[in-house]
N, CA, C, O and CB atoms as a CASP TS submission, in Angstrom:
PFRMAT TS
TARGET T0000
AUTHOR 0000-0000-0000
METHOD Language model
MODEL 1
PARENT N/A
ATOM      1  N   MET     1     -14.274  -4.605  19.373  1.00  0.00           N
ATOM      2  CA  MET     1     -15.024  -4.851  18.174  1.00  0.00           C
ATOM      3  C   MET     1     -14.139  -4.540  16.966  1.00  0.00           C
ATOM      4  O   MET     1     -13.451  -3.519  16.964  1.00  0.00           O
ATOM      5  CB  MET     1     -16.319  -4.012  18.155  1.00  0.00           C
ATOM      6  N   ALA     2     -14.138  -5.382  15.953  1.00  0.00           N
ATOM      7  CA  ALA     2     -13.296  -5.221  14.776  1.00  0.00           C
ATOM      8  C   ALA     2     -13.847  -4.128  13.856  1.00  0.00           C
ATOM      9  O   ALA     2     -15.057  -3.917  13.766  1.00  0.00           O
ATOM     10  CB  ALA     2     -13.182  -6.550  14.016  1.00  0.00           C
ATOM     11  N   ASP     3     -12.931  -3.446  13.182  1.00  0.00           N
ATOM     12  CA  ASP     3     -13.317  -2.417  12.215  1.00  0.00           C
ATOM     13  C   ASP     3     -13.686  -3.101  10.902  1.00  0.00           C
ATOM     14  O   ASP     3     -12.807  -3.606  10.205  1.00  0.00           O
ATOM     15  CB  ASP     3     -12.164  -1.377  12.000  1.00  0.00           C
ATOM     16  N   THR     4     -14.963  -3.124  10.557  1.00  0.00           N
ATOM     17  CA  THR     4     -15.430  -3.835   9.369  1.00  0.00           C
ATOM     18  C   THR     4     -15.255  -3.033   8.090  1.00  0.00           C
ATOM     19  O   THR     4     -15.431  -3.590   7.007  1.00  0.00           O
ATOM     20  CB  THR     4     -16.875  -4.202   9.531  1.00  0.00           C
ATOM     21  N   SER     5     -14.914  -1.746   8.167  1.00  0.00           N
ATOM     22  CA  SER     5     -14.713  -0.940   6.963  1.00  0.00           C
ATOM     23  C   SER     5     -13.286  -1.047   6.445  1.00  0.00           C
ATOM     24  O   SER     5     -12.990  -0.551   5.358  1.00  0.00           O
ATOM     25  CB  SER     5     -15.052   0.517   7.243  1.00  0.00           C
ATOM     26  N   SER     6     -12.401  -1.679   7.193  1.00  0.00           N
ATOM     27  CA  SER     6     -10.998  -1.795   6.824  1.00  0.00           C
ATOM     28  C   SER     6     -10.768  -2.991   5.912  1.00  0.00           C
ATOM     29  O   SER     6     -11.174  -4.110   6.225  1.00  0.00           O
ATOM     30  CB  SER     6     -10.129  -1.911   8.070  1.00  0.00           C
ATOM     31  N   TRP     7     -10.113  -2.745   4.779  1.00  0.00           N
ATOM     32  CA  TRP     7      -9.754  -3.816   3.844  1.00  0.00           C
ATOM     33  C   TRP     7      -8.408  -4.416   4.238  1.00  0.00           C
ATOM     34  O   TRP     7      -8.306  -5.620   4.475  1.00  0.00           O
ATOM     35  CB  TRP     7      -9.704  -3.284   2.386  1.00  0.00           C
ATOM     36  N   VAL     8      -7.373  -3.570   4.309  1.00  0.00           N
ATOM     37  CA  VAL     8      -6.030  -3.954   4.770  1.00  0.00           C
ATOM     38  C   VAL     8      -5.438  -2.757   5.503  1.00  0.00           C
ATOM     39  O   VAL     8      -6.088  -1.720   5.644  1.00  0.00           O
ATOM     40  CB  VAL     8      -5.101  -4.405   3.567  1.00  0.00           C
ATOM     41  N   HIS     9      -4.215  -2.906   5.962  1.00  0.00           N
ATOM     42  CA  HIS     9      -3.527  -1.821   6.661  1.00  0.00           C
ATOM     43  C   HIS     9      -2.284  -1.404   5.887  1.00  0.00           C
ATOM     44  O   HIS     9      -1.679  -2.210   5.179  1.00  0.00           O
ATOM     45  CB  HIS     9      -3.147  -2.247   8.096  1.00  0.00           C
ATOM     46  N   CYS    10      -1.916  -0.152   6.027  1.00  0.00           N
ATOM     47  CA  CYS    10      -0.727   0.403   5.379  1.00  0.00           C
ATOM     48  C   CYS    10       0.521  -0.309   5.903  1.00  0.00           C
ATOM     49  O   CYS    10       0.643  -0.567   7.100  1.00  0.00           O
ATOM     50  CB  CYS    10      -0.628   1.936   5.625  1.00  0.00           C
ATOM     51  N   ALA    11       1.438  -0.619   5.001  1.00  0.00           N
ATOM     52  CA  ALA    11       2.658  -1.337   5.366  1.00  0.00           C
ATOM     53  C   ALA    11       3.624  -0.470   6.177  1.00  0.00           C
ATOM     54  O   ALA    11       4.509  -1.007   6.844  1.00  0.00           O
ATOM     55  CB  ALA    11       3.353  -1.842   4.113  1.00  0.00           C
ATOM     56  N   ILE    12       3.480   0.830   6.136  1.00  0.00           N
ATOM     57  CA  ILE    12       4.394   1.718   6.852  1.00  0.00           C
ATOM     58  C   ILE    12       3.790   2.214   8.167  1.00  0.00           C
ATOM     59  O   ILE    12       4.375   2.006   9.230  1.00  0.00           O
ATOM     60  CB  ILE    12       4.765   2.908   5.972  1.00  0.00           C
ATOM     61  N   CYS    13       2.632   2.862   8.107  1.00  0.00           N
ATOM     62  CA  CYS    13       2.081   3.491   9.313  1.00  0.00           C
ATOM     63  C   CYS    13       1.008   2.659  10.004  1.00  0.00           C
ATOM     64  O   CYS    13       0.682   2.913  11.163  1.00  0.00           O
ATOM     65  CB  CYS    13       1.509   4.830   8.964  1.00  0.00           C
ATOM     66  N   GLY    14       0.461   1.675   9.313  1.00  0.00           N
ATOM     67  CA  GLY    14      -0.544   0.803   9.917  1.00  0.00           C
ATOM     68  C   GLY    14      -1.970   1.332   9.879  1.00  0.00           C
ATOM     69  O   GLY    14      -2.874   0.693  10.417  1.00  0.00           O
ATOM     70  N   LYS    15      -2.193   2.491   9.253  1.00  0.00           N
ATOM     71  CA  LYS    15      -3.553   3.011   9.139  1.00  0.00           C
ATOM     72  C   LYS    15      -4.380   2.101   8.235  1.00  0.00           C
ATOM     73  O   LYS    15      -3.839   1.405   7.377  1.00  0.00           O
ATOM     74  CB  LYS    15      -3.543   4.460   8.591  1.00  0.00           C
ATOM     75  N   SER    16      -5.679   2.115   8.436  1.00  0.00           N
ATOM     76  CA  SER    16      -6.588   1.294   7.653  1.00  0.00           C
ATOM     77  C   SER    16      -6.739   1.827   6.229  1.00  0.00           C
ATOM     78  O   SER    16      -6.810   3.035   6.007  1.00  0.00           O
ATOM     79  CB  SER    16      -7.947   1.225   8.331  1.00  0.00           C
ATOM     80  N   ILE    17      -6.785   0.909   5.280  1.00  0.00           N
ATOM     81  CA  ILE    17      -7.159   1.228   3.908  1.00  0.00           C
ATOM     82  C   ILE    17      -8.584   0.691   3.758  1.00  0.00           C
ATOM     83  O   ILE    17      -8.825  -0.511   3.869  1.00  0.00           O
ATOM     84  CB  ILE    17      -6.145   0.594   2.829  1.00  0.00           C
ATOM     85  N   VAL    18      -9.502   1.591   3.509  1.00  0.00           N
ATOM     86  CA  VAL    18     -10.923   1.273   3.531  1.00  0.00           C
ATOM     87  C   VAL    18     -11.383   0.744   2.167  1.00  0.00           C
ATOM     88  O   VAL    18     -10.848   1.130   1.128  1.00  0.00           O
ATOM     89  CB  VAL    18     -11.742   2.514   3.929  1.00  0.00           C
ATOM     90  N   TYR    19     -12.375  -0.137   2.190  1.00  0.00           N
ATOM     91  CA  TYR    19     -12.973  -0.654   0.958  1.00  0.00           C
ATOM     92  C   TYR    19     -13.396   0.489   0.047  1.00  0.00           C
ATOM     93  O   TYR    19     -14.001   1.459   0.506  1.00  0.00           O
ATOM     94  CB  TYR    19     -14.180  -1.552   1.278  1.00  0.00           C
ATOM     95  N   GLY    20     -13.081   0.382  -1.248  1.00  0.00           N
ATOM     96  CA  GLY    20     -13.512   1.361  -2.238  1.00  0.00           C
ATOM     97  C   GLY    20     -12.695   2.637  -2.302  1.00  0.00           C
ATOM     98  O   GLY    20     -12.986   3.501  -3.128  1.00  0.00           O
ATOM     99  N   LYS    21     -11.687   2.785  -1.464  1.00  0.00           N
ATOM    100  CA  LYS    21     -10.872   4.002  -1.449  1.00  0.00           C
ATOM    101  C   LYS    21      -9.535   3.774  -2.155  1.00  0.00           C
ATOM    102  O   LYS    21      -9.146   2.635  -2.411  1.00  0.00           O
ATOM    103  CB  LYS    21     -10.633   4.470  -0.001  1.00  0.00           C
ATOM    104  N   ALA    22      -8.844   4.860  -2.463  1.00  0.00           N
ATOM    105  CA  ALA    22      -7.552   4.788  -3.137  1.00  0.00           C
ATOM    106  C   ALA    22      -6.473   4.285  -2.181  1.00  0.00           C
ATOM    107  O   ALA    22      -6.494   4.579  -0.985  1.00  0.00           O
ATOM    108  CB  ALA    22      -7.164   6.164  -3.703  1.00  0.00           C
ATOM    109  N   TYR    23      -5.538   3.528  -2.729  1.00  0.00           N
ATOM    110  CA  TYR    23      -4.338   3.135  -2.014  1.00  0.00           C
ATOM    111  C   TYR    23      -3.209   3.097  -3.031  1.00  0.00           C
ATOM    112  O   TYR    23      -3.451   3.289  -4.223  1.00  0.00           O
ATOM    113  CB  TYR    23      -4.515   1.752  -1.288  1.00  0.00           C
ATOM    114  N   TYR    24      -1.990   2.853  -2.590  1.00  0.00           N
ATOM    115  CA  TYR    24      -0.832   2.975  -3.454  1.00  0.00           C
ATOM    116  C   TYR    24       0.028   1.712  -3.381  1.00  0.00           C
ATOM    117  O   TYR    24       0.158   1.085  -2.330  1.00  0.00           O
ATOM    118  CB  TYR    24      -0.008   4.209  -3.071  1.00  0.00           C
ATOM    119  N   LEU    25       0.607   1.363  -4.523  1.00  0.00           N
ATOM    120  CA  LEU    25       1.499   0.208  -4.631  1.00  0.00           C
ATOM    121  C   LEU    25       2.856   0.670  -5.111  1.00  0.00           C
ATOM    122  O   LEU    25       2.989   1.743  -5.699  1.00  0.00           O
ATOM    123  CB  LEU    25       0.920  -0.862  -5.586  1.00  0.00           C
ATOM    124  N   CYS    26       3.858  -0.144  -4.857  1.00  0.00           N
ATOM    125  CA  CYS    26       5.202   0.089  -5.374  1.00  0.00           C
ATOM    126  C   CYS    26       5.311  -0.663  -6.706  1.00  0.00           C
ATOM    127  O   CYS    26       4.824  -1.788  -6.821  1.00  0.00           O
ATOM    128  CB  CYS    26       6.312  -0.383  -4.344  1.00  0.00           C
ATOM    129  N   SER    27       5.941  -0.056  -7.701  1.00  0.00           N
ATOM    130  CA  SER    27       6.056  -0.676  -9.016  1.00  0.00           C
ATOM    131  C   SER    27       7.120  -1.765  -9.084  1.00  0.00           C
ATOM    132  O   SER    27       7.180  -2.495 -10.073  1.00  0.00           O
ATOM    133  CB  SER    27       6.357   0.372 -10.037  1.00  0.00           C
ATOM    134  N   VAL    28       7.946  -1.892  -8.078  1.00  0.00           N
ATOM    135  CA  VAL    28       9.009  -2.895  -8.082  1.00  0.00           C
ATOM    136  C   VAL    28       8.398  -4.282  -7.859  1.00  0.00           C
ATOM    137  O   VAL    28       7.623  -4.480  -6.923  1.00  0.00           O
ATOM    138  CB  VAL    28      10.078  -2.577  -6.988  1.00  0.00           C
ATOM    139  N   SER    29       8.750  -5.233  -8.717  1.00  0.00           N
ATOM    140  CA  SER    29       8.113  -6.553  -8.703  1.00  0.00           C
ATOM    141  C   SER    29       8.301  -7.308  -7.390  1.00  0.00           C
ATOM    142  O   SER    29       7.409  -8.058  -6.993  1.00  0.00           O
ATOM    143  CB  SER    29       8.654  -7.383  -9.830  1.00  0.00           C
ATOM    144  N   THR    30       9.407  -7.137  -6.720  1.00  0.00           N
ATOM    145  CA  THR    30       9.623  -7.860  -5.458  1.00  0.00           C
ATOM    146  C   THR    30       8.750  -7.326  -4.327  1.00  0.00           C
ATOM    147  O   THR    30       8.634  -7.974  -3.287  1.00  0.00           O
ATOM    148  CB  THR    30      11.086  -7.773  -5.051  1.00  0.00           C
ATOM    149  N   CYS    31       8.142  -6.174  -4.507  1.00  0.00           N
ATOM    150  CA  CYS    31       7.233  -5.618  -3.508  1.00  0.00           C
ATOM    151  C   CYS    31       5.784  -6.040  -3.756  1.00  0.00           C
ATOM    152  O   CYS    31       4.906  -5.757  -2.941  1.00  0.00           O
ATOM    153  CB  CYS    31       7.334  -4.101  -3.499  1.00  0.00           C
ATOM    154  N   ASN    32       5.539  -6.704  -4.861  1.00  0.00           N
ATOM    155  CA  ASN    32       4.179  -7.089  -5.235  1.00  0.00           C
ATOM    156  C   ASN    32       4.082  -8.589  -5.483  1.00  0.00           C
ATOM    157  O   ASN    32       3.670  -9.029  -6.556  1.00  0.00           O
ATOM    158  CB  ASN    32       3.731  -6.322  -6.482  1.00  0.00           C
ATOM    159  N   ARG    33       4.457  -9.346  -4.502  1.00  0.00           N
ATOM    160  CA  ARG    33       4.375 -10.805  -4.609  1.00  0.00           C
ATOM    161  C   ARG    33       3.014 -11.287  -4.146  1.00  0.00           C
ATOM    162  O   ARG    33       2.300 -10.578  -3.437  1.00  0.00           O
ATOM    163  CB  ARG    33       5.487 -11.481  -3.786  1.00  0.00           C
ATOM    164  N   LYS    34       2.663 -12.484  -4.548  1.00  0.00           N
ATOM    165  CA  LYS    34       1.344 -13.022  -4.231  1.00  0.00           C
ATOM    166  C   LYS    34       1.104 -13.123  -2.724  1.00  0.00           C
ATOM    167  O   LYS    34       0.030 -12.762  -2.243  1.00  0.00           O
ATOM    168  CB  LYS    34       1.179 -14.387  -4.867  1.00  0.00           C
ATOM    169  N   ARG    35       2.082 -13.603  -1.990  1.00  0.00           N
ATOM    170  CA  ARG    35       1.915 -13.766  -0.544  1.00  0.00           C
ATOM    171  C   ARG    35       2.116 -12.488   0.242  1.00  0.00           C
ATOM    172  O   ARG    35       1.538 -12.333   1.318  1.00  0.00           O
ATOM    173  CB  ARG    35       2.864 -14.796  -0.043  1.00  0.00           C
ATOM    174  N   LEU    36       2.918 -11.570  -0.266  1.00  0.00           N
ATOM    175  CA  LEU    36       3.205 -10.337   0.454  1.00  0.00           C
ATOM    176  C   LEU    36       3.210  -9.168  -0.526  1.00  0.00           C
ATOM    177  O   LEU    36       4.124  -9.030  -1.338  1.00  0.00           O
ATOM    178  CB  LEU    36       4.561 -10.434   1.201  1.00  0.00           C
ATOM    179  N   THR    37       2.196  -8.342  -0.443  1.00  0.00           N
ATOM    180  CA  THR    37       2.112  -7.148  -1.266  1.00  0.00           C
ATOM    181  C   THR    37       2.102  -5.947  -0.339  1.00  0.00           C
ATOM    182  O   THR    37       1.273  -5.853   0.565  1.00  0.00           O
ATOM    183  CB  THR    37       0.851  -7.169  -2.183  1.00  0.00           C
ATOM    184  N   TYR    38       3.025  -5.035  -0.571  1.00  0.00           N
ATOM    185  CA  TYR    38       3.077  -3.817   0.222  1.00  0.00           C
ATOM    186  C   TYR    38       2.043  -2.839  -0.318  1.00  0.00           C
ATOM    187  O   TYR    38       2.079  -2.467  -1.491  1.00  0.00           O
ATOM    188  CB  TYR    38       4.502  -3.192   0.201  1.00  0.00           C
ATOM    189  N   ARG    39       1.124  -2.427   0.543  1.00  0.00           N
ATOM    190  CA  ARG    39       0.103  -1.447   0.193  1.00  0.00           C
ATOM    191  C   ARG    39       0.265  -0.243   1.126  1.00  0.00           C
ATOM    192  O   ARG    39       0.554  -0.396   2.312  1.00  0.00           O
ATOM    193  CB  ARG    39      -1.344  -2.063   0.299  1.00  0.00           C
ATOM    194  N   PHE    40       0.072   0.959   0.564  1.00  0.00           N
ATOM    195  CA  PHE    40       0.314   2.187   1.315  1.00  0.00           C
ATOM    196  C   PHE    40      -0.907   3.091   1.265  1.00  0.00           C
ATOM    197  O   PHE    40      -1.611   3.137   0.256  1.00  0.00           O
ATOM    198  CB  PHE    40       1.543   2.923   0.767  1.00  0.00           C
ATOM    199  N   CYS    41      -1.161   3.816   2.367  1.00  0.00           N
ATOM    200  CA  CYS    41      -2.342   4.678   2.449  1.00  0.00           C
ATOM    201  C   CYS    41      -2.132   6.025   1.763  1.00  0.00           C
ATOM    202  O   CYS    41      -3.097   6.634   1.302  1.00  0.00           O
ATOM    203  CB  CYS    41      -2.717   4.902   3.901  1.00  0.00           C
ATOM    204  N   THR    42      -0.889   6.501   1.686  1.00  0.00           N
ATOM    205  CA  THR    42      -0.595   7.797   1.053  1.00  0.00           C
ATOM    206  C   THR    42       0.705   7.694   0.259  1.00  0.00           C
ATOM    207  O   THR    42       1.509   6.792   0.495  1.00  0.00           O
ATOM    208  CB  THR    42      -0.493   8.931   2.122  1.00  0.00           C
ATOM    209  N   PRO    43       0.912   8.611  -0.676  1.00  0.00           N
ATOM    210  CA  PRO    43       2.198   8.644  -1.377  1.00  0.00           C
ATOM    211  C   PRO    43       3.380   8.899  -0.425  1.00  0.00           C
ATOM    212  O   PRO    43       4.501   8.477  -0.708  1.00  0.00           O
ATOM    213  CB  PRO    43       2.167   9.721  -2.459  1.00  0.00           C
ATOM    214  N   ASP    44       3.135   9.584   0.693  1.00  0.00           N
ATOM    215  CA  ASP    44       4.202   9.818   1.674  1.00  0.00           C
ATOM    216  C   ASP    44       4.676   8.502   2.294  1.00  0.00           C
ATOM    217  O   ASP    44       5.874   8.311   2.504  1.00  0.00           O
ATOM    218  CB  ASP    44       3.715  10.777   2.779  1.00  0.00           C
ATOM    219  N   CYS    45       3.746   7.601   2.585  1.00  0.00           N
ATOM    220  CA  CYS    45       4.136   6.286   3.122  1.00  0.00           C
ATOM    221  C   CYS    45       4.890   5.490   2.072  1.00  0.00           C
ATOM    222  O   CYS    45       5.858   4.799   2.391  1.00  0.00           O
ATOM    223  CB  CYS    45       2.896   5.494   3.596  1.00  0.00           C
ATOM    224  N   TRP    46       4.454   5.583   0.820  1.00  0.00           N
ATOM    225  CA  TRP    46       5.186   4.912  -0.261  1.00  0.00           C
ATOM    226  C   TRP    46       6.602   5.473  -0.358  1.00  0.00           C
ATOM    227  O   TRP    46       7.556   4.715  -0.530  1.00  0.00           O
ATOM    228  CB  TRP    46       4.445   5.078  -1.616  1.00  0.00           C
ATOM    229  N   ASP    47       6.744   6.784  -0.251  1.00  0.00           N
ATOM    230  CA  ASP    47       8.045   7.435  -0.327  1.00  0.00           C
ATOM    231  C   ASP    47       8.964   6.956   0.800  1.00  0.00           C
ATOM    232  O   ASP    47      10.159   6.755   0.580  1.00  0.00           O
ATOM    233  CB  ASP    47       7.881   8.960  -0.269  1.00  0.00           C
ATOM    234  N   ALA    48       8.420   6.774   1.990  1.00  0.00           N
ATOM    235  CA  ALA    48       9.212   6.254   3.112  1.00  0.00           C
ATOM    236  C   ALA    48       9.674   4.831   2.820  1.00  0.00           C
ATOM    237  O   ALA    48      10.792   4.462   3.178  1.00  0.00           O
ATOM    238  CB  ALA    48       8.393   6.290   4.424  1.00  0.00           C
ATOM    239  N   HIS    49       8.841   4.037   2.181  1.00  0.00           N
ATOM    240  CA  HIS    49       9.189   2.669   1.801  1.00  0.00           C
ATOM    241  C   HIS    49      10.337   2.663   0.787  1.00  0.00           C
ATOM    242  O   HIS    49      11.273   1.874   0.911  1.00  0.00           O
ATOM    243  CB  HIS    49       7.958   1.944   1.220  1.00  0.00           C
ATOM    244  N   VAL    50      10.263   3.538  -0.208  1.00  0.00           N
ATOM    245  CA  VAL    50      11.299   3.604  -1.253  1.00  0.00           C
ATOM    246  C   VAL    50      12.642   3.976  -0.636  1.00  0.00           C
ATOM    247  O   VAL    50      13.672   3.409  -1.000  1.00  0.00           O
ATOM    248  CB  VAL    50      10.912   4.631  -2.353  1.00  0.00           C
ATOM    249  N   ALA    51      12.634   4.913   0.281  1.00  0.00           N
ATOM    250  CA  ALA    51      13.877   5.325   0.941  1.00  0.00           C
ATOM    251  C   ALA    51      14.463   4.174   1.759  1.00  0.00           C
ATOM    252  O   ALA    51      15.681   4.006   1.814  1.00  0.00           O
ATOM    253  CB  ALA    51      13.627   6.548   1.848  1.00  0.00           C
ATOM    254  N   ASP    52      13.607   3.395   2.384  1.00  0.00           N
ATOM    255  CA  ASP    52      14.048   2.271   3.212  1.00  0.00           C
ATOM    256  C   ASP    52      14.601   1.120   2.377  1.00  0.00           C
ATOM    257  O   ASP    52      15.577   0.481   2.773  1.00  0.00           O
ATOM    258  CB  ASP    52      12.896   1.773   4.067  1.00  0.00           C
ATOM    259  N   LYS    53      13.990   0.853   1.232  1.00  0.00           N
ATOM    260  CA  LYS    53      14.372  -0.288   0.393  1.00  0.00           C
ATOM    261  C   LYS    53      15.416   0.049  -0.665  1.00  0.00           C
ATOM    262  O   LYS    53      15.904  -0.850  -1.350  1.00  0.00           O
ATOM    263  CB  LYS    53      13.157  -0.842  -0.281  1.00  0.00           C
ATOM    264  N   ASN    54      15.769   1.323  -0.813  1.00  0.00           N
ATOM    265  CA  ASN    54      16.774   1.766  -1.785  1.00  0.00           C
ATOM    266  C   ASN    54      16.444   1.373  -3.224  1.00  0.00           C
ATOM    267  O   ASN    54      17.327   0.943  -3.967  1.00  0.00           O
ATOM    268  CB  ASN    54      18.117   1.200  -1.413  1.00  0.00           C
ATOM    269  N   HIS    55      15.179   1.518  -3.622  1.00  0.00           N
ATOM    270  CA  HIS    55      14.791   1.248  -5.004  1.00  0.00           C
ATOM    271  C   HIS    55      15.392   2.305  -5.917  1.00  0.00           C
ATOM    272  O   HIS    55      15.462   3.481  -5.558  1.00  0.00           O
ATOM    273  CB  HIS    55      13.250   1.215  -5.151  1.00  0.00           C
ATOM    274  N   ARG    56      15.820   1.884  -7.086  1.00  0.00           N
ATOM    275  CA  ARG    56      16.417   2.827  -8.033  1.00  0.00           C
ATOM    276  C   ARG    56      15.379   3.458  -8.952  1.00  0.00           C
ATOM    277  O   ARG    56      15.369   4.676  -9.129  1.00  0.00           O
ATOM    278  CB  ARG    56      17.473   2.130  -8.863  1.00  0.00           C
ATOM    279  N   ASN    57      14.512   2.647  -9.536  1.00  0.00           N
ATOM    280  CA  ASN    57      13.530   3.147 -10.496  1.00  0.00           C
ATOM    281  C   ASN    57      12.130   2.713 -10.097  1.00  0.00           C
ATOM    282  O   ASN    57      11.492   1.933 -10.804  1.00  0.00           O
ATOM    283  CB  ASN    57      13.856   2.653 -11.914  1.00  0.00           C
ATOM    284  N   ALA    58      11.663   3.202  -8.995  1.00  0.00           N
ATOM    285  CA  ALA    58      10.339   2.825  -8.504  1.00  0.00           C
ATOM    286  C   ALA    58       9.318   3.910  -8.824  1.00  0.00           C
ATOM    287  O   ALA    58       9.648   5.093  -8.904  1.00  0.00           O
ATOM    288  CB  ALA    58      10.378   2.562  -6.990  1.00  0.00           C
ATOM    289  N   GLU    59       8.080   3.484  -9.003  1.00  0.00           N
ATOM    290  CA  GLU    59       6.984   4.405  -9.219  1.00  0.00           C
ATOM    291  C   GLU    59       5.862   4.095  -8.231  1.00  0.00           C
ATOM    292  O   GLU    59       5.705   2.961  -7.780  1.00  0.00           O
ATOM    293  CB  GLU    59       6.475   4.322 -10.676  1.00  0.00           C
ATOM    294  N   CYS    60       5.105   5.106  -7.913  1.00  0.00           N
ATOM    295  CA  CYS    60       3.946   4.969  -7.033  1.00  0.00           C
ATOM    296  C   CYS    60       2.721   4.745  -7.917  1.00  0.00           C
ATOM    297  O   CYS    60       2.385   5.596  -8.741  1.00  0.00           O
ATOM    298  CB  CYS    60       3.766   6.238  -6.109  1.00  0.00           C
ATOM    299  N   ILE    61       2.061   3.618  -7.749  1.00  0.00           N
ATOM    300  CA  ILE    61       0.902   3.277  -8.569  1.00  0.00           C
ATOM    301  C   ILE    61      -0.360   3.405  -7.720  1.00  0.00           C
ATOM    302  O   ILE    61      -0.483   2.766  -6.676  1.00  0.00           O
ATOM    303  CB  ILE    61       1.034   1.839  -9.156  1.00  0.00           C
ATOM    304  N   GLU    62      -1.294   4.235  -8.177  1.00  0.00           N
ATOM    305  CA  GLU    62      -2.554   4.406  -7.459  1.00  0.00           C
ATOM    306  C   GLU    62      -3.544   3.329  -7.900  1.00  0.00           C
ATOM    307  O   GLU    62      -3.750   3.113  -9.094  1.00  0.00           O
ATOM    308  CB  GLU    62      -3.140   5.823  -7.702  1.00  0.00           C
ATOM    309  N   GLU    63      -4.139   2.674  -6.944  1.00  0.00           N
ATOM    310  CA  GLU    63      -5.151   1.642  -7.184  1.00  0.00           C
ATOM    311  C   GLU    63      -6.364   1.962  -6.323  1.00  0.00           C
ATOM    312  O   GLU    63      -6.315   2.845  -5.467  1.00  0.00           O
ATOM    313  CB  GLU    63      -4.597   0.206  -6.866  1.00  0.00           C
ATOM    314  N   THR    64      -7.452   1.236  -6.558  1.00  0.00           N
ATOM    315  CA  THR    64      -8.653   1.397  -5.759  1.00  0.00           C
ATOM    316  C   THR    64      -8.950   0.082  -5.053  1.00  0.00           C
ATOM    317  O   THR    64      -8.970  -0.975  -5.684  1.00  0.00           O
ATOM    318  CB  THR    64      -9.852   1.843  -6.634  1.00  0.00           C
ATOM    319  N   ALA    65      -9.178   0.144  -3.765  1.00  0.00           N
ATOM    320  CA  ALA    65      -9.513  -1.058  -2.998  1.00  0.00           C
ATOM    321  C   ALA    65     -10.828  -1.636  -3.528  1.00  0.00           C
ATOM    322  O   ALA    65     -11.672  -0.893  -4.029  1.00  0.00           O
ATOM    323  CB  ALA    65      -9.621  -0.737  -1.469  1.00  0.00           C
ATOM    324  N   PRO    66     -11.004  -2.939  -3.423  1.00  0.00           N
ATOM    325  CA  PRO    66     -12.244  -3.537  -3.940  1.00  0.00           C
ATOM    326  C   PRO    66     -13.463  -3.042  -3.170  1.00  0.00           C
ATOM    327  O   PRO    66     -13.376  -2.704  -1.990  1.00  0.00           O
ATOM    328  CB  PRO    66     -12.171  -5.067  -3.867  1.00  0.00           C
ATOM    329  N   PRO    67     -14.601  -3.005  -3.862  1.00  0.00           N
ATOM    330  CA  PRO    67     -15.816  -2.628  -3.140  1.00  0.00           C
ATOM    331  C   PRO    67     -16.202  -3.726  -2.173  1.00  0.00           C
ATOM    332  O   PRO    67     -15.747  -4.862  -2.307  1.00  0.00           O
ATOM    333  CB  PRO    67     -16.973  -2.342  -4.116  1.00  0.00           C
ATOM    334  N   ARG    68     -16.988  -3.419  -1.258  1.00  0.00           N
ATOM    335  CA  ARG    68     -17.409  -4.385  -0.265  1.00  0.00           C
ATOM    336  C   ARG    68     -18.032  -5.538  -0.909  1.00  0.00           C
ATOM    337  O   ARG    68     -18.456  -6.471  -0.228  1.00  0.00           O
ATOM    338  CB  ARG    68     -18.341  -3.793   0.715  1.00  0.00           C
TER
END
C-alpha cells in the first residue's frame, strides 16, 4: 500500500517529506531546475549534498511542503 502522507522523498537519504512539513532546498540555481529539484528532509542531508557537489556559496533554504 502506498504512503499517502508523503509529498516527495529526500534526495540524499530517501526519507519521506510529508505534506505541510518543513523541507530544505539548495540555493544554487542548478539544483533548483523545473524538471529536477533537490529537496532535503534535514539540514544534515543538505550539508551532505553540498559536500558532494562542491558548491562554493550555497545556502540552505527552509520551505514548507504544500498542504494536502
